[in-house]
TORKOL-4160 file (C-alpha; in steps of 0.2 Angstrom, whole numbers, padded with zeros to 4 digits, m for minus):
312
<pt num="1" X="m0001" Y="m0002" Z="0000"/>
<pt num="2" X="0013" Y="0013" Z="0004"/>
<pt num="3" X="0024" Y="0009" Z="m0013"/>
<pt num="4" X="0007" Y="0012" Z="m0022"/>
<pt num="5" X="0005" Y="0026" Z="m0012"/>
<pt num="6" X="0023" Y="0034" Z="m0014"/>
<pt num="7" X="0021" Y="0029" Z="m0033"/>
<pt num="8" X="0007" Y="0040" Z="m0033"/>
<pt num="9" X="0016" Y="0052" Z="m0026"/>
<pt num="10" X="0029" Y="0053" Z="m0038"/>
<pt num="11" X="0020" Y="0053" Z="m0053"/>
<pt num="12" X="0009" Y="0069" Z="m0048"/>
<pt num="13" X="0025" Y="0078" Z="m0043"/>
<pt num="14" X="0033" Y="0078" Z="m0061"/>
<pt num="15" X="0015" Y="0083" Z="m0068"/>
<pt num="16" X="0013" Y="0097" Z="m0059"/>
<pt num="17" X="0031" Y="0104" Z="m0062"/>
<pt num="18" X="0027" Y="0101" Z="m0080"/>
<pt num="19" X="0010" Y="0110" Z="m0082"/>
<pt num="20" X="0021" Y="0124" Z="m0073"/>
<pt num="21" X="0033" Y="0122" Z="m0086"/>
<pt num="22" X="0022" Y="0124" Z="m0097"/>
<pt num="23" X="0014" Y="0140" Z="m0091"/>
<pt num="24" X="0032" Y="0146" Z="m0091"/>
<pt num="25" X="0035" Y="0143" Z="m0109"/>
<pt num="26" X="0019" Y="0154" Z="m0113"/>
<pt num="27" X="0022" Y="0168" Z="m0102"/>
<pt num="28" X="0041" Y="0169" Z="m0108"/>
<pt num="29" X="0035" Y="0174" Z="m0124"/>
<pt num="30" X="0021" Y="0186" Z="m0118"/>
<pt num="31" X="0034" Y="0196" Z="m0108"/>
<pt num="32" X="0045" Y="0198" Z="m0124"/>
<pt num="33" X="0030" Y="0211" Z="m0127"/>
<pt num="34" X="0030" Y="0225" Z="m0114"/>
<pt num="35" X="0024" Y="0239" Z="m0119"/>
<pt num="36" X="0007" Y="0229" Z="m0123"/>
<pt num="37" X="0006" Y="0221" Z="m0107"/>
<pt num="38" X="0007" Y="0237" Z="m0097"/>
<pt num="39" X="m0006" Y="0244" Z="m0108"/>
<pt num="40" X="m0018" Y="0229" Z="m0104"/>
<pt num="41" X="m0014" Y="0228" Z="m0086"/>
<pt num="42" X="m0016" Y="0248" Z="m0085"/>
<pt num="43" X="m0034" Y="0245" Z="m0093"/>
<pt num="44" X="m0038" Y="0231" Z="m0081"/>
<pt num="45" X="m0035" Y="0240" Z="m0066"/>
<pt num="46" X="m0046" Y="0255" Z="m0071"/>
<pt num="47" X="m0059" Y="0245" Z="m0078"/>
<pt num="48" X="m0060" Y="0233" Z="m0061"/>
<pt num="49" X="m0059" Y="0248" Z="m0050"/>
<pt num="50" X="m0073" Y="0259" Z="m0062"/>
<pt num="51" X="m0085" Y="0242" Z="m0058"/>
<pt num="52" X="m0081" Y="0245" Z="m0038"/>
<pt num="53" X="m0085" Y="0262" Z="m0042"/>
<pt num="54" X="m0103" Y="0260" Z="m0048"/>
<pt num="55" X="m0110" Y="0252" Z="m0031"/>
<pt num="56" X="m0102" Y="0269" Z="m0023"/>
<pt num="57" X="m0112" Y="0278" Z="m0035"/>
<pt num="58" X="m0126" Y="0269" Z="m0032"/>
<pt num="59" X="m0125" Y="0272" Z="m0013"/>
<pt num="60" X="m0121" Y="0292" Z="m0016"/>
<pt num="61" X="m0139" Y="0293" Z="m0025"/>
<pt num="62" X="m0148" Y="0286" Z="m0013"/>
<pt num="63" X="m0141" Y="0294" Z="0002"/>
<pt num="64" X="m0138" Y="0311" Z="m0004"/>
<pt num="65" X="m0152" Y="0311" Z="m0016"/>
<pt num="66" X="m0166" Y="0301" Z="m0011"/>
<pt num="67" X="m0165" Y="0299" Z="0007"/>
<pt num="68" X="m0159" Y="0319" Z="0010"/>
<pt num="69" X="m0173" Y="0326" Z="0000"/>
<pt num="70" X="m0162" Y="0334" Z="m0011"/>
<pt num="71" X="m0172" Y="0339" Z="m0027"/>
<pt num="72" X="m0158" Y="0341" Z="m0040"/>
<pt num="73" X="m0152" Y="0323" Z="m0042"/>
<pt num="74" X="m0144" Y="0326" Z="m0058"/>
<pt num="75" X="m0125" Y="0327" Z="m0054"/>
<pt num="76" X="m0125" Y="0311" Z="m0045"/>
<pt num="77" X="m0132" Y="0303" Z="m0058"/>
<pt num="78" X="m0120" Y="0312" Z="m0070"/>
<pt num="79" X="m0105" Y="0306" Z="m0060"/>
<pt num="80" X="m0112" Y="0288" Z="m0062"/>
<pt num="81" X="m0113" Y="0290" Z="m0080"/>
<pt num="82" X="m0095" Y="0296" Z="m0081"/>
<pt num="83" X="m0089" Y="0280" Z="m0072"/>
<pt num="84" X="m0100" Y="0269" Z="m0083"/>
<pt num="85" X="m0093" Y="0278" Z="m0098"/>
<pt num="86" X="m0074" Y="0275" Z="m0089"/>
<pt num="87" X="m0078" Y="0257" Z="m0087"/>
<pt num="88" X="m0083" Y="0254" Z="m0107"/>
<pt num="89" X="m0068" Y="0261" Z="m0111"/>
<pt num="90" X="m0057" Y="0253" Z="m0101"/>
<pt num="91" X="m0065" Y="0237" Z="m0104"/>
<pt num="92" X="m0062" Y="0240" Z="m0122"/>
<pt num="93" X="m0046" Y="0243" Z="m0122"/>
<pt num="94" X="m0042" Y="0229" Z="m0110"/>
<pt num="95" X="m0049" Y="0218" Z="m0122"/>
<pt num="96" X="m0040" Y="0224" Z="m0137"/>
<pt num="97" X="m0023" Y="0222" Z="m0128"/>
<pt num="98" X="m0028" Y="0206" Z="m0119"/>
<pt num="99" X="m0032" Y="0198" Z="m0138"/>
<pt num="100" X="m0019" Y="0205" Z="m0146"/>
<pt num="101" X="m0007" Y="0197" Z="m0134"/>
<pt num="102" X="m0016" Y="0182" Z="m0134"/>
<pt num="103" X="m0014" Y="0181" Z="m0155"/>
<pt num="104" X="0003" Y="0185" Z="m0155"/>
<pt num="105" X="0008" Y="0173" Z="m0141"/>
<pt num="106" X="0000" Y="0159" Z="m0152"/>
<pt num="107" X="0007" Y="0164" Z="m0167"/>
<pt num="108" X="0026" Y="0161" Z="m0161"/>
<pt num="109" X="0022" Y="0146" Z="m0152"/>
<pt num="110" X="0017" Y="0139" Z="m0169"/>
<pt num="111" X="0032" Y="0148" Z="m0179"/>
<pt num="112" X="0044" Y="0138" Z="m0164"/>
<pt num="113" X="0034" Y="0120" Z="m0166"/>
<pt num="114" X="0035" Y="0121" Z="m0184"/>
<pt num="115" X="0054" Y="0126" Z="m0184"/>
<pt num="116" X="0058" Y="0112" Z="m0171"/>
<pt num="117" X="0046" Y="0099" Z="m0183"/>
<pt num="118" X="0058" Y="0104" Z="m0198"/>
<pt num="119" X="0074" Y="0099" Z="m0188"/>
<pt num="120" X="0068" Y="0083" Z="m0179"/>
<pt num="121" X="0073" Y="0065" Z="m0188"/>
<pt num="122" X="0060" Y="0055" Z="m0200"/>
<pt num="123" X="0059" Y="0042" Z="m0189"/>
<pt num="124" X="0049" Y="0053" Z="m0177"/>
<pt num="125" X="0036" Y="0055" Z="m0189"/>
<pt num="126" X="0036" Y="0037" Z="m0193"/>
<pt num="127" X="0031" Y="0035" Z="m0173"/>
<pt num="128" X="0018" Y="0050" Z="m0173"/>
<pt num="129" X="0005" Y="0053" Z="m0184"/>
<pt num="130" X="0006" Y="0069" Z="m0193"/>
<pt num="131" X="m0013" Y="0071" Z="m0194"/>
<pt num="132" X="m0012" Y="0071" Z="m0174"/>
<pt num="133" X="0002" Y="0084" Z="m0173"/>
<pt num="134" X="m0008" Y="0095" Z="m0185"/>
<pt num="135" X="m0024" Y="0092" Z="m0175"/>
<pt num="136" X="m0012" Y="0099" Z="m0161"/>
<pt num="137" X="m0004" Y="0113" Z="m0170"/>
<pt num="138" X="m0022" Y="0121" Z="m0170"/>
<pt num="139" X="m0034" Y="0114" Z="m0156"/>
<pt num="140" X="m0019" Y="0115" Z="m0142"/>
<pt num="141" X="m0014" Y="0132" Z="m0147"/>
<pt num="142" X="m0031" Y="0137" Z="m0148"/>
<pt num="143" X="m0032" Y="0133" Z="m0130"/>
<pt num="144" X="m0017" Y="0141" Z="m0126"/>
<pt num="145" X="m0024" Y="0158" Z="m0135"/>
<pt num="146" X="m0040" Y="0156" Z="m0123"/>
<pt num="147" X="m0028" Y="0155" Z="m0107"/>
<pt num="148" X="m0017" Y="0170" Z="m0113"/>
<pt num="149" X="m0031" Y="0181" Z="m0120"/>
<pt num="150" X="m0045" Y="0177" Z="m0108"/>
<pt num="151" X="m0041" Y="0168" Z="m0093"/>
<pt num="152" X="m0027" Y="0177" Z="m0087"/>
<pt num="153" X="m0037" Y="0192" Z="m0090"/>
<pt num="154" X="m0051" Y="0188" Z="m0080"/>
<pt num="155" X="m0041" Y="0180" Z="m0067"/>
<pt num="156" X="m0030" Y="0196" Z="m0064"/>
<pt num="157" X="m0048" Y="0207" Z="m0065"/>
<pt num="158" X="m0057" Y="0196" Z="m0052"/>
<pt num="159" X="m0042" Y="0197" Z="m0040"/>
<pt num="160" X="m0042" Y="0215" Z="m0042"/>
<pt num="161" X="m0061" Y="0217" Z="m0038"/>
<pt num="162" X="m0061" Y="0202" Z="m0025"/>
<pt num="163" X="m0047" Y="0213" Z="m0015"/>
<pt num="164" X="m0054" Y="0229" Z="m0020"/>
<pt num="165" X="m0070" Y="0225" Z="m0015"/>
<pt num="166" X="m0066" Y="0219" Z="0002"/>
<pt num="167" X="m0059" Y="0234" Z="0008"/>
<pt num="168" X="m0071" Y="0245" Z="0002"/>
<pt num="169" X="m0085" Y="0233" Z="0010"/>
<pt num="170" X="m0075" Y="0235" Z="0027"/>
<pt num="171" X="m0077" Y="0252" Z="0025"/>
<pt num="172" X="m0095" Y="0251" Z="0023"/>
<pt num="173" X="m0101" Y="0239" Z="0035"/>
<pt num="174" X="m0087" Y="0229" Z="0046"/>
<pt num="175" X="m0098" Y="0216" Z="0053"/>
<pt num="176" X="m0108" Y="0213" Z="0039"/>
<pt num="177" X="m0092" Y="0212" Z="0028"/>
<pt num="178" X="m0084" Y="0199" Z="0043"/>
<pt num="179" X="m0099" Y="0188" Z="0040"/>
<pt num="180" X="m0097" Y="0188" Z="0021"/>
<pt num="181" X="m0079" Y="0184" Z="0021"/>
<pt num="182" X="m0087" Y="0169" Z="0033"/>
<pt num="183" X="m0098" Y="0163" Z="0020"/>
<pt num="184" X="m0086" Y="0164" Z="0004"/>
<pt num="185" X="m0078" Y="0148" Z="0009"/>
<pt num="186" X="m0094" Y="0140" Z="0009"/>
<pt num="187" X="m0096" Y="0146" Z="m0008"/>
<pt num="188" X="m0079" Y="0142" Z="m0013"/>
<pt num="189" X="m0076" Y="0126" Z="m0008"/>
<pt num="190" X="m0089" Y="0116" Z="m0019"/>
<pt num="191" X="m0082" Y="0124" Z="m0033"/>
<pt num="192" X="m0065" Y="0118" Z="m0030"/>
<pt num="193" X="m0070" Y="0101" Z="m0027"/>
<pt num="194" X="m0081" Y="0100" Z="m0043"/>
<pt num="195" X="m0070" Y="0111" Z="m0052"/>
<pt num="196" X="m0054" Y="0099" Z="m0050"/>
<pt num="197" X="m0065" Y="0085" Z="m0057"/>
<pt num="198" X="m0071" Y="0097" Z="m0072"/>
<pt num="199" X="m0054" Y="0102" Z="m0077"/>
<pt num="200" X="m0050" Y="0083" Z="m0078"/>
<pt num="201" X="m0066" Y="0079" Z="m0089"/>
<pt num="202" X="m0064" Y="0092" Z="m0101"/>
<pt num="203" X="m0046" Y="0088" Z="m0103"/>
<pt num="204" X="m0052" Y="0070" Z="m0109"/>
<pt num="205" X="m0066" Y="0079" Z="m0121"/>
<pt num="206" X="m0052" Y="0089" Z="m0129"/>
<pt num="207" X="m0042" Y="0072" Z="m0132"/>
<pt num="208" X="m0058" Y="0063" Z="m0138"/>
<pt num="209" X="m0060" Y="0076" Z="m0149"/>
<pt num="210" X="m0042" Y="0076" Z="m0156"/>
<pt num="211" X="m0045" Y="0058" Z="m0159"/>
<pt num="212" X="m0058" Y="0060" Z="m0169"/>
<pt num="213" X="m0049" Y="0072" Z="m0180"/>
<pt num="214" X="m0035" Y="0061" Z="m0181"/>
<pt num="215" X="m0044" Y="0047" Z="m0187"/>
<pt num="216" X="m0055" Y="0057" Z="m0199"/>
<pt num="217" X="m0039" Y="0063" Z="m0207"/>
<pt num="218" X="m0030" Y="0044" Z="m0207"/>
<pt num="219" X="m0046" Y="0037" Z="m0215"/>
<pt num="220" X="m0046" Y="0050" Z="m0229"/>
<pt num="221" X="m0030" Y="0050" Z="m0232"/>
<pt num="222" X="m0030" Y="0030" Z="m0236"/>
<pt num="223" X="m0047" Y="0031" Z="m0243"/>
<pt num="224" X="m0040" Y="0021" Z="m0258"/>
<pt num="225" X="m0035" Y="0007" Z="m0246"/>
<pt num="226" X="m0050" Y="0005" Z="m0237"/>
<pt num="227" X="m0060" Y="0003" Z="m0252"/>
<pt num="228" X="m0048" Y="m0008" Z="m0260"/>
<pt num="229" X="m0049" Y="m0020" Z="m0245"/>
<pt num="230" X="m0068" Y="m0017" Z="m0240"/>
<pt num="231" X="m0065" Y="m0009" Z="m0225"/>
<pt num="232" X="m0079" Y="0003" Z="m0227"/>
<pt num="233" X="m0089" Y="m0007" Z="m0213"/>
<pt num="234" X="m0074" Y="m0008" Z="m0201"/>
<pt num="235" X="m0070" Y="0011" Z="m0203"/>
<pt num="236" X="m0087" Y="0016" Z="m0199"/>
<pt num="237" X="m0089" Y="0007" Z="m0183"/>
<pt num="238" X="m0073" Y="0013" Z="m0178"/>
<pt num="239" X="m0075" Y="0030" Z="m0180"/>
<pt num="240" X="m0094" Y="0029" Z="m0173"/>
<pt num="241" X="m0084" Y="0020" Z="m0157"/>
<pt num="242" X="m0072" Y="0038" Z="m0156"/>
<pt num="243" X="m0086" Y="0050" Z="m0159"/>
<pt num="244" X="m0098" Y="0039" Z="m0145"/>
<pt num="245" X="m0082" Y="0039" Z="m0133"/>
<pt num="246" X="m0083" Y="0059" Z="m0135"/>
<pt num="247" X="m0101" Y="0062" Z="m0132"/>
<pt num="248" X="m0100" Y="0051" Z="m0116"/>
<pt num="249" X="m0087" Y="0064" Z="m0110"/>
<pt num="250" X="m0096" Y="0077" Z="m0115"/>
<pt num="251" X="m0111" Y="0072" Z="m0106"/>
<pt num="252" X="m0101" Y="0069" Z="m0089"/>
<pt num="253" X="m0093" Y="0087" Z="m0091"/>
<pt num="254" X="m0110" Y="0095" Z="m0095"/>
<pt num="255" X="m0118" Y="0086" Z="m0080"/>
<pt num="256" X="m0103" Y="0091" Z="m0067"/>
<pt num="257" X="m0105" Y="0110" Z="m0075"/>
<pt num="258" X="m0123" Y="0109" Z="m0073"/>
<pt num="259" X="m0120" Y="0104" Z="m0054"/>
<pt num="260" X="m0108" Y="0116" Z="m0050"/>
<pt num="261" X="m0119" Y="0130" Z="m0060"/>
<pt num="262" X="m0135" Y="0126" Z="m0047"/>
<pt num="263" X="m0124" Y="0125" Z="m0032"/>
<pt num="264" X="m0116" Y="0143" Z="m0034"/>
<pt num="265" X="m0131" Y="0150" Z="m0040"/>
<pt num="266" X="m0140" Y="0143" Z="m0024"/>
<pt num="267" X="m0125" Y="0149" Z="m0011"/>
<pt num="268" X="m0122" Y="0164" Z="m0019"/>
<pt num="269" X="m0142" Y="0170" Z="m0019"/>
<pt num="270" X="m0145" Y="0163" Z="m0001"/>
<pt num="271" X="m0130" Y="0172" Z="0003"/>
<pt num="272" X="m0135" Y="0189" Z="m0005"/>
<pt num="273" X="m0154" Y="0186" Z="0004"/>
<pt num="274" X="m0146" Y="0182" Z="0021"/>
<pt num="275" X="m0136" Y="0199" Z="0019"/>
<pt num="276" X="m0151" Y="0209" Z="0014"/>
<pt num="277" X="m0160" Y="0204" Z="0030"/>
<pt num="278" X="m0147" Y="0207" Z="0040"/>
<pt num="279" X="m0145" Y="0225" Z="0032"/>
<pt num="280" X="m0164" Y="0230" Z="0032"/>
<pt num="281" X="m0163" Y="0226" Z="0052"/>
<pt num="282" X="m0150" Y="0238" Z="0052"/>
<pt num="283" X="m0157" Y="0249" Z="0042"/>
<pt num="284" X="m0173" Y="0250" Z="0054"/>
<pt num="285" X="m0163" Y="0252" Z="0066"/>
<pt num="286" X="m0156" Y="0267" Z="0059"/>
<pt num="287" X="m0137" Y="0260" Z="0062"/>
<pt num="288" X="m0133" Y="0258" Z="0041"/>
<pt num="289" X="m0141" Y="0270" Z="0028"/>
<pt num="290" X="m0151" Y="0263" Z="0012"/>
<pt num="291" X="m0137" Y="0269" Z="0001"/>
<pt num="292" X="m0122" Y="0258" Z="0010"/>
<pt num="293" X="m0133" Y="0242" Z="0013"/>
<pt num="294" X="m0139" Y="0244" Z="m0007"/>
<pt num="295" X="m0121" Y="0247" Z="m0012"/>
<pt num="296" X="m0115" Y="0233" Z="0000"/>
<pt num="297" X="m0126" Y="0221" Z="m0009"/>
<pt num="298" X="m0120" Y="0225" Z="m0024"/>
<pt num="299" X="m0101" Y="0225" Z="m0020"/>
<pt num="300" X="m0103" Y="0209" Z="m0011"/>
<pt num="301" X="m0112" Y="0200" Z="m0027"/>
<pt num="302" X="m0095" Y="0207" Z="m0036"/>
<pt num="303" X="m0084" Y="0202" Z="m0023"/>
<pt num="304" X="m0092" Y="0184" Z="m0022"/>
<pt num="305" X="m0093" Y="0183" Z="m0040"/>
<pt num="306" X="m0073" Y="0187" Z="m0044"/>
<pt num="307" X="m0069" Y="0171" Z="m0029"/>
<pt num="308" X="m0080" Y="0159" Z="m0038"/>
<pt num="309" X="m0075" Y="0165" Z="m0056"/>
<pt num="310" X="m0054" Y="0162" Z="m0049"/>
<pt num="311" X="m0060" Y="0146" Z="m0041"/>
<pt num="312" X="m0067" Y="0140" Z="m0057"/>
């Protein structure tokens, strides 16, 4: 039993190091474009701060415009519109520069892989199917593009929103914020547990899709031989098995994603309802203003969503 455990640990550690090494390879190419990275990070921080400023704008409108009986609420709405404008422009810049980086890194990786393939011995292509190599060149690099161009950007934005949101919540209502922080792990833990399984299933699904693509290319490339030896039925059955395996893996991924969606929605909105309940009691006894509880609920939802997206 101990031998099996040790063997499992030895297998896991190199795999983990290999994943980290793959990310290092990607980001080494990304840092070759420091100007675009600087623009993207600046736009990311500005858009995240503007997102957090929107609840503050609503707080000002409610407390200073409506609750205080101020008839002229136009300046408060104009300020909120200004924040929305900043958010829109910053988000557009973030999308452009991050997407540019993703496309550029993928282009550099494809060039590097092609240069390496041209230097390999002919025996390599006898042991590895060229059709599968071509599939990896297209599908796998597309995944890298998604990581660099979308996933990293979303993760960094959620980190800024999460940390900035918690700081702002403490300035609004420290006691409610403490309760929120106690509730966040309850939301995160199921996502982490299901998310790990979802990651493994998604990887298997990608492998099955790659197998289908490679099988199609192999069959079409040897169609004369298949028809000459009457192997149409065999190839049909073989391809059908690969397609069904892909579908079965996709069904597992869909079930896990559906379960995670139900759990996350239930936990988040339950938490928001409990916070609003407690906030309504505070508004009734005068310890919290209406604008404060409105801003708290909005920022609390942003923070919970940010941490949920990070774990996913």
